[in-house]
Phi, psi and omega in degrees: 000131182270126181285135181291157178297324178298317180295320179298320179295319179297317179299316179299318180296319180296312181298322177295318179299318179295321180296329181272001175103004178170161178242134193267004180299141177289100186293336180294340177259035185294153181288337180246148181279072184275136176214122355283164180298137175283166182290311177231135185202138171213160182217162182247217187230008180264174179228133176252112177275126189275332181064213180288114183298333179292342183266359177288129178284131182246126176241121184240127174240083186218016177057226184288352177278356185305314179300322179291321176298315180298320178301317180291320178298320177296318180297315182290331174299320176293324180297321185266351183230086180281323188283327182074010180248151182223102184264353180234137180288155181289168172310143190307313181287141178303138181267134180236131173251120180249130178241127177233123178237126184286309179275102184262016183248312190268132177251324187299135174283116181244176182302323184256017180295134178279113181260012181289159178202163174231123181242133174226135167239104188226104187063222179274008182258123177241132180221143172234120178239134181210162175281329188226169175299318179299319177298321176301315180300319180295320178293321179296321178297317178298316178303315182298329181283346176276348185272126180242161181273145170253123183244152176274185185294341178268001179087008179275140179287125180241351179188178177225152182210161171245112179274169174055047173268157002287148175249130178229123181230127169238121196217152174198157183280153174287315182243145179283337183245116179224098198236165172230125174260133176236128179268119180247015178266315182294321169221137178289132176247126187295155182302315182297324178292317178300322179295319179293326175299318177298323177300312179299324177298315180301321181294340178255009182062029171276143191230005180229122172255103179274112185259101175279090194282309188243157176195194181302319190290318183203162175239085194267017182237134179287124177250116184304327182285334183214076183300335183294338180298313177278327179302321182257338187259346176281160177298324178195169178297324179291335181262050180225136176276118179282172176301319180293323176301316181294319177300315181299317180293321179295314179295319180298316179297314182299319181293337182258014178067036182237139171252143179264131169255107179281139178245123173248088190288127176198165007276351177263184176061038182223038174305325183294341181290330189284351178287339172288120188305325184287349182239010183294336184270000179251007179245125178259170175056056180246013182300121186292334183284352181239102183300338180286345178276094189262007180090125181216134187282147177282115185277004186258346186267139178297327181298332175302313184281334173294318176297312181300320179300317179295315183292321177296322175299319176297316179299317181293327177291324182287316193241121186275000185275170190286321191272138168236126181268124182255008176072254178071033178248159173051048177276131186260120183296325181298335181289348178250015178263073174237159181301318182295315181292320180294325175294318177301316180299317180295317181294334183251016177057041176257107192270349185214169174302318179298322178297317180292321178299313178297321178303313181297311184298316181294318181292321177298319184297329180293347184274348179268162181293148180300337181283351182265159177239134181275146178228144184218152168287148177214133167204182185303335183289344179238026184285357176279355182283138178261080183290148171288154185292340179273356178288140174267130185248129179256109183279131182230014178273190176285156185303324182294341182272348189286331183303314180293323178295318179298322178291323183291327182236070188291341185254359179272153173272141184241144164251126183267120173232051182311120188291341179278001174226324192251010175268106186287341181277347182296139179099354181260000177097185182245166178301335181266008177091010180275182180264136179229102172056188182254140176295138178254119181281170177301326181290319175303313183294317182297320186267013172307129186283075186298313187300329181262012183238008180265339173052038176076007181287159175277091186271116178282329178167195186236153179207128172271151186236127176246092178285151198256012181303322186233038172232161172205187182303328187287333188240351191294328180297319180295331178286321186274322183242138008264010189293328176296327177292331177295329174282331187297323183292311175299332180284331181265310194287153187295142174298137179106350173298155175274106182259019183268356182275085185297327178300314178294317181301313180299311183299319181289318179290324177296319177297319178298317182299311180291331178296314182288330176298316178296333179275000175100010178252113181297149178206147171284164177279168177251354177197189180282162176300325178298313182292329176298327181264348180224056184296335178293328179284316187277332187232026170066055180301151182272000000 
């Protein structure tokens, strides 16, 4: 296939733009419905007809990662080709897809993993080049989004093509942490559903699955060191994650370029721990008649730290990633007002609740391996904590409260989960049937004024939170998608893009939503069926 003069000029312009530090094309008016927007992207005016996808020649330079790369290529072939029929022959010249990965050893998504990639569709040559396996996945997702269906007069899919070639994308994320938190304590969420959530995350280039495993309501994970915790603390034996379940989830995440952050929330939120007979005496505030008594561990007993050491050891055996989330939110000072605890405080020169809280947090942290990094919730209610500078802090207060927190901890890295924008459960009510805050739409989440809300803090990334009081397997997909994807674009795409083109934003996010539905991941809609078909009327088309 002979490349047109126009395409050659476009290619030259892109390469020149990259050399000068950026390409000035308005990406919101891109020819392909890409989500999230790439950092640098350009397209031409030709069309590459793909024909039978099985006949595309694949060249892989990825060392021992080659089988994993092939598995992903096969999976994505299924994502873009539902019908399996090919009524139009491919472009005359044989099509070749080349994959090159520099790091052919490491698969795990880590804090410092390079997710950048370079994608080109130039004539019959398609290439994805990346430093890492994760970068390859991001490039493959972008490639899949450039592929459109060819339909006959009856609306049946007869082929696939990439329009507006040549396509050149050079891309990397803005933030290293782009996460979704799922609470599996308030309601058990089945393993298969969690896996599908990870699939949807991969399609939006989200890379962190924060697993809020345990809480007051239940202890749904089998811990080899202390089986009685789940035996007595889970809702039922069926609503327990077995060792094999955890292995399956870990492998699934790794294959999708996702790292899991396990959360073992303490010293509060652990009423479910006291159902194990051997630990009933180290949990305070468990009175059933008072819902505010959510269970709080006694920080003065050695058996407390022996238990924590065992559980942290189990967590480290289960999850190979760096971060362990220790919670440390909503600790109630009255739960530590006992004669025994107050005597301990006096004997150890701990003069306040804050001193005792810090004592617990510091002692707990010594129980994890030196290779791990601790993560904690933070808002004004826990601002008395003296965190170490290497601790990662997850902010969960209102946006107006973050400025003071950022000043208090100037050297810590933050994950922003501002509850007035990123709490997906808000608006669905309370367990007792009350009203809880305002629902945040995809548009609210997308237009969160991030640049003016970081206050100079070292922001590691963003994370939406799906708390579990009122979700289950039947509704959780609608809660998580597509609103988590609305956060994904500001978390991935380069600062400085023009995000004011609502018509483009709607069309691209709507296309993403229907794309993942076709791929087997349920999602709620972002507007009415009429607006999906008349976006120019509803969202000011150009």
